[in-house]
C-alpha positions in Angstrom: 14.5 27.4 -28.7 11.9 25.6 -30.8 9.1 23.3 -29.7 8.0 20.3 -31.7 4.8 18.5 -30.9 4.8 14.8 -31.8 1.7 12.8 -32.7 2.3 10.5 -29.7 1.9 13.5 -27.3 5.6 14.1 -26.6 6.9 17.6 -26.7 10.4 18.0 -28.1 12.5 21.0 -27.3 15.1 21.9 -29.9 17.9 24.2 -28.7 21.6 25.0 -28.7 23.6 22.9 -26.3 25.3 24.4 -23.2 28.1 23.2 -21.0 25.7 21.8 -18.5 24.4 19.4 -21.1 27.7 17.5 -21.3 26.8 14.6 -18.9 23.5 13.9 -20.6 25.0 14.3 -24.1 27.8 11.8 -23.4 25.3 9.3 -22.1 23.2 9.9 -25.3 26.2 9.4 -27.6 27.2 6.2 -25.8 23.7 4.8 -26.4 23.3 6.0 -30.0 26.5 4.2 -31.0 24.7 0.9 -30.5 21.5 1.8 -32.4 22.7 2.4 -35.9 25.5 1.3 -38.3 25.2 4.6 -40.1 27.2 6.6 -37.6 31.0 7.0 -37.5 31.2 5.1 -34.2 29.7 1.9 -32.9 28.7 0.5 -29.6 31.4 1.2 -27.0 33.5 3.3 -29.4 32.6 6.8 -28.2 35.3 7.7 -25.7 34.9 11.5 -25.0 34.8 12.3 -21.3 32.3 14.7 -19.7 35.0 17.3 -19.2 36.1 17.0 -22.8 32.5 17.3 -23.9 32.1 20.4 -21.7 35.1 22.0 -23.5 33.5 21.2 -26.9 30.2 22.7 -25.9 31.9 25.9 -24.6 33.8 26.2 -27.9 30.7 25.6 -30.0 28.8 28.3 -28.1 31.6 30.9 -28.4 32.7 30.3 -32.0 30.7 31.9 -34.8 31.0 28.9 -37.2 30.2 26.0 -34.8 27.0 24.9 -33.3 25.6 21.9 -31.3 21.9 21.5 -31.4 20.0 19.2 -29.1 16.5 17.7 -29.2 15.2 16.9 -25.8 12.1 15.2 -24.3 11.7 15.9 -20.6 15.3 17.1 -20.5 16.7 13.9 -21.9 18.7 14.2 -25.2 16.9 12.3 -28.0 18.7 13.9 -30.9 21.9 15.8 -31.7 23.3 17.8 -34.6 26.9 19.0 -34.5 28.3 21.4 -37.1 31.9 22.6 -37.2 33.2 25.2 -39.7 36.8 25.5 -40.8 39.4 26.8 -38.4 41.4 29.0 -40.9 40.1 32.1 -42.6 40.1 30.5 -46.1 37.8 27.7 -45.0 35.8 29.2 -42.1 32.8 29.7 -44.3 32.3 26.0 -44.8 32.0 23.0 -42.6 30.5 19.6 -42.0 27.7 18.3 -39.8 26.4 15.1 -38.4 23.0 14.4 -37.0 21.6 11.5 -35.0 18.3 10.6 -33.3 17.5 7.8 -30.8 15.9 4.9 -32.5 12.7 5.3 -30.5 12.3 8.7 -32.2 13.1 7.8 -35.8 10.5 8.7 -38.5 9.1 11.6 -36.5 10.8 14.4 -38.3 13.2 15.4 -35.5 16.3 15.0 -37.6 14.7 17.0 -40.4 13.8 19.8 -37.9 17.4 19.9 -36.7 18.8 20.2 -40.2 16.3 22.9 -41.0 17.3 24.8 -37.9 21.0 24.4 -38.9 20.2 25.9 -42.4 18.5 28.9 -40.8 21.3 29.4 -38.3 23.9 29.2 -41.1 22.0 31.8 -43.2 21.8 34.2 -40.2 25.5 33.6 -39.2 26.9 35.9 -41.9 29.9 33.5 -41.8 28.7 30.1 -43.1 28.2 29.9 -46.8 28.3 26.2 -47.4 27.1 23.1 -45.4 28.6 19.7 -46.1 27.8 16.2 -45.0 28.7 12.6 -45.6 26.1 9.9 -45.7 26.4 6.2 -46.2 25.4 5.4 -49.8 23.0 2.7 -48.7 21.1 5.1 -46.3 18.4 5.9 -48.8 16.0 7.4 -46.3 18.6 10.0 -45.1 19.6 10.8 -48.7 16.0 11.5 -49.7 15.6 13.8 -46.7 18.8 15.7 -47.4 17.9 16.1 -51.1 14.4 17.4 -50.1 16.1 20.0 -47.9 18.2 21.2 -50.8 21.5 19.3 -50.5 23.0 18.0 -53.7 25.3 15.0 -54.3 28.9 16.2 -54.9 30.9 13.1 -54.9 31.4 9.5 -53.8 34.0 8.4 -51.2 34.6 4.7 -51.6 35.4 2.3 -48.8 34.9 5.0 -46.1 33.4 2.6 -43.5 34.5 -0.9 -42.6 31.9 -2.7 -40.4 31.9 -6.4 -39.7 34.3 -7.2 -42.5 32.4 -5.2 -45.2 33.3 -1.8 -46.8 30.7 0.9 -47.3 30.8 4.0 -49.5 29.8 7.5 -48.5 28.1 10.1 -50.7 29.4 13.6 -50.1 26.6 16.2 -50.2 26.5 20.0 -49.9 24.3 23.0 -49.9 25.2 26.6 -50.5 23.4 28.8 -48.0 23.9 32.2 -49.7 
């Protein structure tokens, strides 16, 4: 577990998720969908049940190439990072992650801390050798953060999102961790 002290006095706990976090995590994911158009789901589109989320969390904690990290303030989830490596031997060393933070906690470094924790975990895992992500091409703030953390642009996926009648492209980014 890692503790982050924010300028506003809040204390953020960063730790791996456990099965008992499922209810709080589902509530967080339902809320976050309405706070940003940069996620793969919008308001009302997250439909994973608490029992399904429990199974995801158990699998993440028992599989060497998956992890779910949470950022919590007073035991409330305010940020989440989920990484999932490949299921087959030829691709188990690589995977993709997504990260989100409640809007009230944007621009406080929480997402950056979670990604840095993922990088450290990947290096220590002895399994993960490559981290991948997709970021909307107009999310300049996130792209700058990922580049500062060592991710490089590897490609462009056009028309990946369709929101309110408009298409958006994704930039595919990656980082070798060995």
